[in-house]
N, C-alpha and C positions, 0 to 999 in steps of 0.2 A: 573107953577101950583103947589101948595103945596098939600101934601098928609097928611091927618089926619086920623089916624086909631082909631077906637073906642076901648077903654080899655077893656081887657078881665076880669078885676077885678071888683068885685062888690063894692058898696059904702063903705062897712065895711072892705074891703081887701086893704092892703097897698102893693104896688109893692116892696117897700124897705124891708118890713118884709119877703116877698116871696123870694127875692134875698138872704137875710141873712140866711133864712132856707136852701136854696139850697147850699149856701156856707158852712154852718155848716155841712151839710150832706157830702159834698165833703171832708171837713177837717177830719171828723170822718173816712171816707173811707180810707184816706191816713195815718191814725194813728196820726193825729195832731189836735185833737178837739179844737174848740174855747171855751175859758172860757167866763164867763159873762162880764168881763171887756172888753175883745176883741170885743165881740158882740156890746157892748155899744159904743165902740170907732168907729166901722164901721158904726153905725147908726147915728152918729153925723156929723155935717158939719165940714170939715177940717178948721183949723184956723192956721195962721202963728204963733200965740203965743203958740200953743200946737200941734206941728207936730207929725205925726205918726212915731213911731220908725222904722228905716230903715229895720231891720230884719223882723219885722212884715209886713211891706209894701211888701217886697219881697215874703214872705210866702203867703200872700193873693193874690198877683199878679199871682204867680204860680198856686194857686188853681183856680183862675178865668180862666187862660189859659187852664187848664185841662178841666174845665166845657165847655168852648166854643169849644174846639177841639172835645170833646165827642159829643156835640150837633150837630156839623157839620158832624161828621162821622156817627152818627145815623140818620141824616136827620131831626132832630127836631129843628134846629136853627130857622126855620120860625114859630114854634109854639108860639103863643102869650104868653103862660104861661111858656116858657122856660126862662133860665137866660137871654139870649140875647134879647128875646122878652120883658122881664120885664124891661130891661134897657131903651127900647124905651118908 
C-alpha cells in the first residue's frame, strides 16, 4: 500500500524555495552565507555538463546534515514544514 501525504504548502508556495530559505538561514548561522549565484545553483537541476564545484557541494552537504540533526534532536523532523518534511 502506498502512502501519499497531502502537501502542507499552498499552491503559491514552492517546497524548493522553502528548503533554500532554511538552508540560507543555516548558512548565515554558521557564518557562511550563500550568495545569489550559489542560491541559483542550488535551485537548478544538476547537469553533467555543469557540475557543482566539489567544495561547494561539501559545504552544502554539511549544512544539510546540521539541519537534519537539529530537526531530529528538537523533535521537529516529522513536521511537514521542516527541511526533511519539505524534501518529501
